[in-house]
C-alpha atoms as a printed R data frame, in Angstrom:
   type eleno elety resid chain resno       x       y       z
1  ATOM     1    CA   MET     A     1 -22.982  10.634  -0.523
2  ATOM     2    CA   HIS     A     2 -25.491   9.211  -3.034
3  ATOM     3    CA   SER     A     3 -28.208   6.643  -1.913
4  ATOM     4    CA   ALA     A     4 -28.205   2.992  -2.692
5  ATOM     5    CA   GLU     A     5 -31.846   3.975  -4.086
6  ATOM     6    CA   LEU     A     6 -30.799   6.615  -6.470
7  ATOM     7    CA   LYS     A     7 -27.636   4.267  -7.786
8  ATOM     8    CA   GLU     A     8 -29.760   1.896  -8.436
9  ATOM     9    CA   GLN     A     9 -32.101   3.831  -9.932
10 ATOM    10    CA   VAL     A    10 -29.269   5.530 -12.167
11 ATOM    11    CA   VAL     A    11 -28.022   2.177 -13.331
12 ATOM    12    CA   LYS     A    12 -31.018   1.064 -14.494
13 ATOM    13    CA   GLU     A    13 -32.181   3.821 -16.305
14 ATOM    14    CA   ILE     A    14 -28.529   3.532 -17.930
15 ATOM    15    CA   GLU     A    15 -29.338   0.043 -18.814
16 ATOM    16    CA   GLU     A    16 -32.567   1.069 -20.483
17 ATOM    17    CA   VAL     A    17 -31.756   4.146 -22.074
18 ATOM    18    CA   GLY     A    18 -28.356   2.790 -23.007
19 ATOM    19    CA   ASN     A    19 -26.858   6.814 -22.483
20 ATOM    20    CA   ILE     A    20 -24.762   7.316 -19.792
21 ATOM    21    CA   SER     A    21 -24.383  11.174 -20.467
22 ATOM    22    CA   LEU     A    22 -27.926  11.672 -20.767
23 ATOM    23    CA   VAL     A    23 -28.791   9.754 -17.763
24 ATOM    24    CA   CYS     A    24 -26.278  11.833 -15.646
25 ATOM    25    CA   LYS     A    25 -27.405  15.496 -17.168
26 ATOM    26    CA   ARG     A    26 -30.755  14.118 -16.033
27 ATOM    27    CA   HIS     A    27 -29.893  13.979 -12.374
28 ATOM    28    CA   GLY     A    28 -27.203  16.178 -12.017
29 ATOM    29    CA   LEU     A    29 -24.267  13.987 -11.745
30 ATOM    30    CA   LYS     A    30 -21.045  13.570 -13.130
31 ATOM    31    CA   SER     A    31 -20.053  10.760 -15.379
32 ATOM    32    CA   SER     A    32 -17.129  10.002 -13.628
33 ATOM    33    CA   THR     A    33 -19.586   8.797 -10.597
34 ATOM    34    CA   VAL     A    34 -21.478   6.995 -12.176
35 ATOM    35    CA   HIS     A    35 -19.000   5.285 -14.083
36 ATOM    36    CA   GLY     A    36 -17.820   4.109 -10.441
37 ATOM    37    CA   TRP     A    37 -20.790   2.802  -9.656
38 ATOM    38    CA   LEU     A    38 -21.183   0.874 -12.823
39 ATOM    39    CA   HIS     A    39 -18.002  -0.911 -12.366
40 ATOM    40    CA   LYS     A    40 -19.009  -1.588  -8.782
41 ATOM    41    CA   VAL     A    41 -22.382  -3.346 -10.307
42 ATOM    42    CA   LYS     A    42 -20.583  -5.509 -13.345
43 ATOM    43    CA   ASN     A    43 -17.823  -6.497 -10.888
44 ATOM    44    CA   LYS     A    44 -19.824  -7.244  -7.814
45 ATOM    45    CA   ASP     A    45 -18.921 -10.840  -8.064
46 ATOM    46    CA   LYS     A    46 -15.168 -10.177  -8.483
47 ATOM    47    CA   ILE     A    47 -14.900  -7.736  -5.581
48 ATOM    48    CA   ALA     A    48 -16.870 -10.197  -3.073
49 ATOM    49    CA   GLN     A    49 -14.254 -12.641  -3.902
50 ATOM    50    CA   SER     A    50 -11.496 -10.265  -3.760
51 ATOM    51    CA   LYS     A    51 -12.742  -9.500  -0.227
52 ATOM    52    CA   SER     A    52 -13.535 -13.051   0.886
53 ATOM    53    CA   ASN     A    53  -9.769 -14.039  -0.352
54 ATOM    54    CA   ARG     A    54  -8.346 -11.375   1.758
55 ATOM    55    CA   GLU     A    55 -10.205 -12.836   4.848
56 ATOM    56    CA   ALA     A    56  -9.333 -15.912   4.354
57 ATOM    57    CA   GLN     A    57  -5.653 -15.459   3.450
58 ATOM    58    CA   LYS     A    58  -5.819 -13.380   7.077
59 ATOM    59    CA   LYS     A    59  -7.351 -16.382   9.112
60 ATOM    60    CA   ILE     A    60  -4.785 -18.643   7.767
61 ATOM    61    CA   LYS     A    61  -2.005 -16.389   8.561
62 ATOM    62    CA   ASP     A    62  -3.592 -16.000  12.179
63 ATOM    63    CA   LEU     A    63  -4.150 -19.839  12.216
64 ATOM    64    CA   GLU     A    64  -0.454 -20.488  11.373
65 ATOM    65    CA   LEU     A    65   0.765 -17.987  13.989
66 ATOM    66    CA   GLN     A    66  -1.441 -20.235  16.647
67 ATOM    67    CA   VAL     A    67   0.410 -23.307  15.139
68 ATOM    68    CA   ALA     A    68   4.034 -21.713  15.493
69 ATOM    69    CA   VAL     A    69   3.057 -20.980  19.220
70 ATOM    70    CA   LEU     A    70   1.548 -24.041  20.436
71 ATOM    71    CA   THR     A    71   4.320 -26.079  18.520
72 ATOM    72    CA   SER     A    72   7.065 -24.031  20.492
73 ATOM    73    CA   LEU     A    73   4.715 -24.371  23.984
74 ATOM    74    CA   LEU     A    74   5.021 -28.004  23.052
75 ATOM    75    CA   LYS     A    75   8.914 -27.902  22.688
76 ATOM    76    CA   LYS     A    76   9.337 -26.617  25.778
77 ATOM    77    CA   THR     A    77   6.826 -28.987  27.525
78 ATOM    78    CA   TYR     A    78   7.412 -32.109  26.064
79 ATOM    79    CA   PRO     A    79  10.946 -33.212  25.360
80 ATOM    80    CA   LEU     A    80   9.702 -35.705  22.360
81 ATOM    81    CA   TRP     A    81   8.274 -32.550  20.257
82 ATOM    82    CA   ASN     A    82  11.943 -31.446  19.870
83 ATOM    83    CA   ASN     A    83  12.669 -33.935  17.425
84 ATOM    84    CA   ASP     A    84  11.111 -32.620  13.801
85 ATOM    85    CA   GLU     A    85  10.363 -36.305  12.646
86 ATOM    86    CA   PRO     A    86   7.372 -38.135  12.730
87 ATOM    87    CA   LEU     A    87   6.638 -39.841  15.669
88 ATOM    88    CA   SER     A    88   5.573 -43.390  14.053
């Protein structure tokens, strides 16, 4: 595994030099590896947003389950909760 410092240095060099193959040869790296690093740098915000969305979706599912469990308990405990119509 390559260090974060090396990855940053290589990406910076590619931006400066403009030649991926040359920088890869200079550091003895496979171009597919470096292309992966470039992809992650380019899409960093999208990747972070995607992760955030997955976490939010998981939280929503957990909360929906909690609501269902609590509603079920209330219906068992209080007969008024068995009526699905609003209480107003």
